[in-house]
N, C-alpha and C positions, 0 to 999 in steps of 0.2 A: 382685140379692142384695137390695135397697135395698125392690125389689116384694114379696117375700117377706119380711124383716122387716115390715112396713107390717100384711103380713098376721099376723103373730103376735103384733100389738100385735090386732092388729082378733078373736082371740081370744079374748080376756079379758072376760068379761063385771063390769061394773061395778056390776050390781045385787048380784053375791054377790065383791065385793070382789077384782076382777079374777082370780077363775078360770076359768082353762081353761072353756070349751064344753065337754062332751063328757061322756064315762064313763068315762075311764081322769083320773083328776086326777094322780093323783101321777105314771105315765109322762110326761101333758102339762108337769108343770109342772119337771121334772126336767130333761129335755129345754130346755124355755124357758132356765130359767137358760142348759145352753151353752149354746145359740144365740147367743143375746142378746149375749152378753155377747164370744162370737169375733166379730159381726157388730163387732160397734161398737168393736172391736181392729184389726178389716183395715179399713173403713170408715170406720170413725166417725161408724157409724149412731148417731141418738140416742135412749138412751129416758128417755121421762118418768118424772120425778124421783116422781108419784108411782105411777104402775104399776112401777116399780119398787118404791119399798119396799113394798104393799100384797103381791106378791108372794114378798118376804122372807118377810114375814110369817103369808105361807101356804105357804112351805115351810118356816121352825119351828114350824107346826101341826102338820103330816103329820111332822115327827119328833118333835113332843116325846112320848115314848111310851117303856114300857120297850128296847127294843129300837134303839130310832135311826132305826131303818128309812125310808121311804117309805111307809107306812100310811092307807089313809082312815081316820079316829077311827070307830069304834063311835057308830050312835045315829041315821045321819042320816037326815033323810026325804029328804034331794034326793040321794047318793050313796051305792050299796049299799058294804058292803065288801067289798072285795075280797083274799083271799092268793094274793097273787102274786108269785111273784122272777125275772121280767121284767125286771121296770122297778129291780133293782138296781144294774146299769151306769150306768142315769140318774141316779136317787142321787150315784154319784162324779161322774157328769160334771159334776153341780152345786156339789158339795161345791168341786171342782176348776179351775171355773166361777170360782167366789166366791177362794179362797183367789189363783189365779196370772193377777185381771183384780180384784178387793178389798181381795186383802193380809188376806181377813175369819180375823180370830182364830178368829172361830165356830168357821166351815166347818173348821178346821184341827181342832178338837176333837171336832165332830159326824160331820167323816168319821171319825175314826178308831175313835170309837164305832160308829160305824155296821162298818167293819171289823172290830170285838172280836166281834155279832153276828157275820156274815158265816163268823168263824174257828169260834168258838163251836159252830154250825149246823152248819157241811160238817164229815159223817161221810169217815169215810177210803177208800169203796166213794166216794162224792164225791153217795151220795145226801146230799138234804138230812131230820135230824131236826128236824119241823117241833114237837114235844114243847119243847127247847129255848127258842123262835121265844114270849114271853111272850102278842103277837098269837092265838096259838091259843087261850088260855081265853077269847076272847068269842066265838066260832063254836061256837052252842049250836042248831042250825036255827032262828034268829029271821028274819024277815021281813027284814031290814037284809042280810041276805048273798046275795050274791051266788049265782046257784046250781050256776056252774062251779068259779065260784078260791075253792075249799076248801083247810082244810090238807092232808086231806085226797089230794086230788088234786096236790100239791106233785112227788109224784115221776115221772108220768105221763108226762110228753114225755123228748127229747131231753135232755142234758146244758149245749148249747152254747146253747139260752135263758135259761139261768138263769146259769150261770156261766161258757162261756168267754165270750160275749161278755161281760163284765166283763173280759179283763187287757186290753186297752190301756190301758182307764179308770182301772183301778189303776194302771198304768205313768205313764199322766201325773200322775195325785194323788202319785206318788215323786218326780215329779222337782219339782213345787214346793212340795210339802209337808218333804224329804225320810225323812217317814213311814217306820218298817223295816219294821212290818206291810204296810204295801202292796206291798214288793217280799217279802214272805215269802208273802202269797197271792198273787200277781200266779208265783215259781215253783212254788207249790203247783198252782196250775194250769195253767201253760202244762207243764208235769213231764206230766201227765196228755191234757191235750187235742194232743201232739205225738201221740200215739197214738189217743188216739179219733177224731182231726178228718179224719185223713192217712193214706192206707197208704203201706208203704215204698214204693210207686213212683208217687205222685204224687195218686192217684186218691180218692174218696169214699169212704169205709166202706159196704158194705150196709147195713150196719142201721140209715145213715144214708138210705140214696135210697130202700130198699125203698118196694115199697104199702104195703107193712102194715108200719109201720116206727112208731115209736112220734111223738106230733108237732114237728112241728121249721119253720124257716125263713132264708130263704137270708139272711136280711142276718146274721144273728144267728152261722151258719157267715164268710158271709165280714168278722166283727166278731171273732171267734175267730183266723182269720188275721191279719188285722192284731194281734191284739193278739203270737200266736205272733213273727213280726218284730220288734215295735218292743221286743219286751221279749230278742229275741236278736237283736238288733243295740247296747239295752244294755246289754248286760248280756256283752258279742261270747262268746258262746256258738249257733256259727255253725252247731250241725245245727238250731237254731232257723230260723234266714234260709234254710238252701239247700229246707228241709223245702218249706218257704212255695211259693217261687220255685216249686220243685219240682211240687206242686197249682199252681198260678199258669195251670205251661203243661200241664197232663197234665188237670189233675181240673176246676178255673174255668169249660172249655170247656163242660162241660155243663150247667150251671148258668147260665151269664150269655150272650145269644146276641149274636150280632154285633148287632143291629139296636139294643142297649141293654136288651132284654127279659127281664126277669127275672123271674121270677114269686117267691109271696112264700114257699110253701109250698115243703119239702123232705123225698123222702120225700110219705108222706102225704096224698092230697089233704081238705086241713080249709078255703079258702077258696076255690071255683071259677068262674069269670069268669060273663060271660051266654052266651054260647058253650058251657063245659067245661071250661074251660081252666082250670090253676093261676089266679089272679089277679095278676095282672102289681105291682106296684106298685114308683113310682120311687124311694123311700129305697134298697129292694137294686140299686137298677141305681150309686147315688151310693154303694153299699160297696163297690165293686165297683170305682167311679173311686177312692176311695179309695185301695182294694190297691192296685192299678198309682200310683197314685202314692206310695205306700212303699219299692213297689221301685221304682223309679225313683230315687226321692234318695237310698235308704240301701245300693242294692247294687251300682249303677254301673250302670243299665240300663235305657239314655234313648229307648229302641223303647219303651218303656211308657208314654210321653211321648202318644204316637200312642194309647194304648187309653186313656187319661184323654181327649184332646181328645174323640176316635173317641164317646166315650160323653155324654159335656158334648151335645155339638152334635147329634147323631144324637136320642139322650132327651133327655136335661135339661131341655133348654133348653127345644125342643117339648114338654114335658110338662107344663110349671108356666102357670097356670090364666090368663089373660088379658082385660084388660080384653074383648078384640077376642071371647076368650072365651064370656067371659058376655052380650054384643050377644045371641045366639043360646039363651039358659037368665036366666032368673031366679028366682034359687035361695031361699026366705027367705033363704041364711042368705049375699046374694050379701055382702057384704062385708069375710066371713071368705075366704070362696073365693076371692077375685082375691089372685093369687100363692100359691099354695097349688100342690105338692106331695101324692101320697096313692096310694091303689090304684086303679086301671083298673079299668072295664066289660069293657070290650074291650083282645082286646091292643095295638092301635093306636089306644084311641080312649078317649072315655067316662072324663077326666081325672078323676079324683079328686083329695080338700085333706083333708086331717084337721093337725091340730099337730106331730103326735110325727111325721108323716113327711117338714116343710115344714121344717120341726128340722132334723131329722139333716139334708132335701140342704143346708141351709143351712151347714151342720156343714162338709159336704165344700167347698162352695164356699168358705166362709173360707177352707180350708185350701190349695187352688189357687188361691186367689187372693194368698194369699200365699208362692207359688213362681212363681208365674209368671217372675222369674227372680232370680237371684243376683248381690251385689256379694262377690269373693270375691279372692284371689293374680292371678286371673289375671282378672279383668276382671270387666265386666257381663255374665253372661250367663245368656241369654233362654230359658228351657227353653221356653212355653206360650203358642204363639201366641191372644195374649186381649185386652182394653183394659185398659192397667195406669198407673198416673201417681202418684208420690213426690219426695221432691223432687234424686232417683238418677236418673230417667228416664224418656219417656211414652211407652209406647204404644199405638199404634193399631192393629190388625185390621179386614182391611176384604173379604168375602168378594164377588163381581157374579158375574160368568165365569171370571175368576180372581180370586188372594187376592192382596192386600197388606199388607204389616206393615210400616209407616212407625215405626220408633225414635228420638227427640229427647236423645239424653245429656245430662244435665245438672250430670257429673261429666267431668273428660275422665282415660280410661278404653279400654284393648282393649275390644271388642264378639264378644263371643260368641252367632250365632244357631243352634237347633237346628233341622236344615230337614229333616222330617217323614220317612220311608222310605219313606210313598208315593208321594211328589211324583217327577214324572221330571224326573234330573238337567237333558234340557238342557233344557225353561224355565224354568231360576232363573236371575232376574238382579239383580243389583245394584246401585242406580245411591249415591252419596253428595254430597247437594245436583245430583243432575240429576248427573252423570256417571257412565258404566258405571264399576264396579270389579269387580275380580276378584279374589277373597280367596282362602284357605289354607283346607284343610280339614283340618281333625282330626275323627275320624271323623264322626260325623252332622253336628259344629257349623259352620259355617264363620268361618273370624276374618277378625277388622278392627282391624291393627294402630293403634293414638290416636297413632302420627305422622301415621294419615292421616284423623282423625278431631279437630273442632273440637268443646266443645260447644258443643250447641246445632243441628249441625249434626244436616239430614234424612237418616235413612237410614233408603233403600227396597230392602222386598226382595222380591220377584211369579215367581209361581208359579203353573201352567195346572193347574186343580183335573179329573184325570181323571174322568170320567162310566163305570160297570156299572151292572151289575144284580144284583142276589143276591136269590134265594128261602128261608124257611125257614119247615117244617115242623113245628108247632105240636102238643103234646098231643094236641089233644082228635081231629086227622086232619086240621083244616084251615091252607092254605099263604098265605102272602103271602108278594109281591113288591114288590120295595124299587127303586126310582131312586135311586142316588147321584152327586151331586157331591162331589170328591173327599171325605172325611171326615163328610159334610152328607148327611143323605136329603127327598131331595127330593120324591120321590111313594111312594106305595102301592096297593096294588090285591088283594084288593080294600078299597074304605075301608068303615069303620064307623064311626057317628052313635050320637050327637052326639058334638062333643065332639073332632076328630082330631086325633092330631097331628101329621101330613104331608097335603097336596094330594093328592088323589087323581090315580094313574100313566096317565098319557096313556100308549096302544101304541106 
């Protein structure tokens, strides 16, 4: 998380008042704010004051227009105008973060104006009335316009990538502000996407997945499911929750592989990798992990925590570009690439990096980190086997030939530890202060009563990491074989280069 945050800081260009490098400043500025303020809240990551000030000026500038939408101002000689509504979600995320973490009155007011434009321009059939955007009048065929992102193309793609993905951000903005328009828009969109995105049997509609479908992307589909779940949970409307849970069981496995490979494209192929498969991006895997997290947390399905851990260990951790990776590659953007995630040139290699993908995975990691454990009336409940430290508890996870989870409570209370569903029960060993103990089990949770635990005691859980092999056939016809230890991938065959995710598998 810290490495990713440092990478996001390095993606800002000091020669251009700390705007992000690249060709999509509106998208990247919105995500930057969301990720950085969440990271600060989760782990205390420090944002330099001069960078925060510049980034706030940039957000003001990009939304200082009659629509109050994140739009590239007309006439720039260094960035083309783009009429694109894919970034509507990112603007809401930025305003939400500034309200939630900075108590910004400007963000409350500007966010409301932003939502008024969305409400005004979204037609009853859920297409966009582009003529109601003031920004449209600036597109006259000049050299400063993007050749594809123009008003005439605003309704060419699926509806998930513009407004389906907004639902979760609207829910968060409503929670932060109490803005009635946010929840009204969320309900309007949720009603539509409950039918548009999910078949009654839980499958994904053919109009979204067919090879000749309008352009779509899998992360937007997964964000839409997250939004429907959060909306249904917040409003107590069980039909949304049940539909998403069913889609997670039936439809999602068709677009999220066990290894964590998830393509960018949904349906029509727009961005192939170097083999001919739909290009994978780790951002989509992050969206899948977050969906699993919300289902586990909000619907009482702790088995979904297994999916969270598998996606993180098998794909998100290996997919981050590290200093070791860059010993073998010295790109011109070396400082920006370190710590990042992005698209992949090969299914399991060719790590890419971009600011929006990095920011989105940091968003997911912050959500996971803040839910590794919870403290409630039952005690200290450990849901995820990752490192954590705060005033209540210290958790350390070590993986070698076996797994060891060490817990040191800093308050006197019961301890409940979730045991992953794939762990062989006969291999589980518990110790308190070096002495074997036998806990009581409550579902998948091992329960240790506080009467047997003192503050600062070392509680150790040790278990086996079973080995297995799996294969996955890719859309282009290539097949990959994986070796696993527990929920981690330890090798792959064949292995592509450069920047592979895993070691080469030995026979």
